[in-house]
C-alpha positions, 0 to 999 in steps of 0.5 A, spaced: 487 473 489 480 475 493 479 477 500 475 472 504 468 473 503 466 470 510 468 477 513 467 482 508 463 481 502 470 483 498 475 478 495 482 475 497 484 468 499 487 467 505 487 475 507 481 478 510 479 485 509 480 486 517 487 483 516 489 487 510 486 494 514 491 492 519 497 491 515 495 498 511 494 501 518 501 499 520 504 501 513 501 508 514 503 509 521 510 508 519 510 512 514 507 518 518 512 517 523 517 517 518 515 524 516 515 526 523 522 524 524 524 528 517 520 534 520 524 534 527 530 534 523 530 541 523 533 541 516 532 546 511 526 545 506 531 546 501 535 540 503 534 535 496 534 529 500 529 530 505 524 533 500 525 527 496 524 522 502 518 526 503 515 526 497 517 518 496 513 517 503 507 522 500 506 517 494 506 511 499 501 514 503 497 516 497 498 508 495 495 506 502 489 511 501 487 507 494 488 500 497 483 502 503 478 504 497 480 498 494 478 494 500 471 498 500 469 497 493 471 489 493 477 490 488 483 489 493 487 483 491 486 484 484 492 486 480 490 493 476 494 490 470 491 484 469 486 483 474 489 476 476 489 475 484 495 478 487 499 473 491 497 473 499 505 473 500 506 479 496 500 483 499 503 481 506 510 485 504 506 490 500 499 491 503 498 497 498 501 494 492 496 495 486 500 490 481 502 482 481 510 482 480 509 481 472 505 487 471 509 491 476 515 489 472 512 492 466 510 498 469 517 500 472 520 498 465 
């Protein structure tokens, strides 16, 4: 999948860079709000569940940052595993995804 080049000069059919950036901004804002909520619970940093949640959120924030970089370099929407276009529907749900479903399954196995 390639970004609509009429607005960006990058790749993604049916999804503009502006749309992708908006989805990524929303995802980032949501994760940052989750981190703030975890901080406000007043629980000890030793709480393993809270720590695990914060680490998971941190990983997603890193993936979101990497997705912004892919928009900037024109590779957003292409699977990092097989270079095939990532379906727009998948990018709508997970705008920071790096892989198509097939390659994601392989990476998770």
